[in-house]
Structures are given as structure tokens and as C-alpha cells.
C-alpha positions in Angstrom: 147.3 59.6 75.8 143.4 61.1 75.9 142.1 57.7 77.3 144.2 57.4 80.6 142.2 57.5 83.6 144.7 57.8 86.2 148.4 58.4 86.8 150.5 57.7 89.7 154.1 58.8 89.9 156.4 59.0 92.8 155.2 62.2 94.0 156.9 65.0 92.0 153.9 67.2 93.8 153.0 68.8 90.2 149.4 69.5 89.7 150.1 68.8 85.9 149.0 71.0 82.9 145.8 71.3 81.0 145.0 68.1 79.2 147.2 66.0 81.4 146.3 63.9 84.2 147.5 65.2 88.0 149.7 62.9 89.6 149.3 61.5 92.9 151.1 63.1 95.5 152.5 60.4 97.9 153.0 63.0 100.9 150.4 65.3 101.6 148.4 67.0 104.5 145.6 64.8 105.9 142.0 65.5 105.0 139.1 63.3 104.5 139.2 63.6 100.9 142.9 63.1 100.8 142.4 60.0 102.9 139.6 58.5 100.5 141.9 59.3 97.5 144.8 57.5 99.3 142.5 54.4 100.1 141.6 54.2 96.5 145.1 54.5 95.3 147.0 51.8 97.7 148.8 51.8 101.0 148.2 54.5 103.6 150.3 55.6 106.3 149.1 58.5 108.7 152.0 60.9 110.0 151.0 62.4 113.5 153.0 65.5 113.2 153.4 68.3 115.4 155.1 72.0 114.0 157.0 72.0 117.2 158.4 68.7 117.4 161.9 68.7 116.0 161.7 64.9 115.3 158.8 65.7 113.3 160.4 68.5 111.4 163.2 66.3 110.6 161.1 63.6 109.1 159.4 66.3 107.0 162.4 67.4 105.4 163.1 63.9 104.8 159.9 63.0 103.1 159.8 66.5 101.1 163.1 65.8 99.7 162.8 61.7 99.1 159.3 61.9 97.5 160.6 59.8 94.8 161.7 57.2 96.9 158.2 56.5 98.4 156.5 53.5 96.3 153.8 54.8 94.4 151.3 53.1 95.8 151.9 54.7 99.3 150.4 57.7 100.6 151.6 59.3 103.6 149.0 61.7 105.2 150.6 64.3 107.7 148.1 64.2 110.5 148.1 67.7 112.9 148.9 65.6 116.3 147.8 68.7 118.5 144.3 68.8 116.7 143.5 65.0 115.6 142.2 63.8 119.0 139.7 61.2 117.2 142.5 59.7 115.2 145.0 59.5 117.9 142.4 57.8 120.2 141.2 55.3 117.3 144.9 54.3 116.6 146.2 54.3 120.5 148.6 57.3 119.2 150.1 58.7 122.4 152.8 61.2 121.3 153.7 62.8 117.9 156.2 61.6 115.3 154.1 58.4 115.4 153.3 56.5 112.2 150.4 54.1 111.4 149.7 52.3 108.4 145.9 51.8 107.9 144.1 49.5 105.3 141.2 50.6 102.9 138.8 50.0 105.9 140.9 52.3 108.3 142.2 49.2 110.4 145.4 49.9 111.7 148.1 47.5 110.3 151.3 48.9 111.8 152.6 51.3 114.2 155.9 52.9 114.6 157.8 56.0 116.1 160.0 58.3 114.4 162.2 58.1 111.5 161.6 59.0 108.0 161.5 57.5 104.1 164.2 54.5 105.3 161.9 53.5 108.3 158.5 53.7 106.3 160.2 51.3 103.7 161.2 49.1 106.5 157.7 48.9 108.2 155.2 49.2 105.4 153.3 46.0 105.2 152.2 44.2 101.6 148.9 45.8 100.2 
């Protein structure tokens, strides 16, 4: 439909084809732009990830392979634990593999450590 203004799916990760709306990616790298887009779509979870962390690597594999299980109104943004000092301080994150759900104003709603998609679904707060 040419009148469609947005499309949200369960995170296929595809960029779409010409003439179609780009699908929402439910799991992606953190950036200021990605954060703004996520907060316009719905619920946002920051995943403080370190490439050297085995727990983080396991969680990332789970998110990558189970994108379809992440609710369409949720965006998980992978934050670089080693360089995101301001975000770590803001949310009280003291170690990698920490997840923080934030509201549209950037306020912390929930914080938990470790896990994958099942833990995400367990800890998510309502919009």
C-alpha cells in the first residue's frame, strides 16, 4: 500500500526493497539515531555488551537467532560496554551483560543482568 507510513515486524533485519517501507529491526547497535527511532516505536532496552564477554556473546547469539520472538514494539540496542561511560554512569551499570529498559524520556524502568530473549520477555515492563 503506497499510503503506508510505517512498518514494524519482528525484526527480519531486511532493508526492504524499493517502493516498500523499511522494517523495524528489533535488535541493533546503539547510536543516538537508533535510540531516537526506538523511542518513537515503543519500548527500548539497552544491552551493555562487551565483545570479550562470553555471557554477552551467548546473549547476542540468542537475540540474533530469535529476533522473531522479540515483540514488535521493543528495540534492544547493543551498547559498547567498554566505551559508553556516560550511559553506564547514568544507569548505574557496573558490569557488562546488563540490560536496562528505559522510557521515552530516558529514565530507567528496569535493570537486570544476563540472559537472552526469555529473560527479556520476563523483565519487560509495559509501555
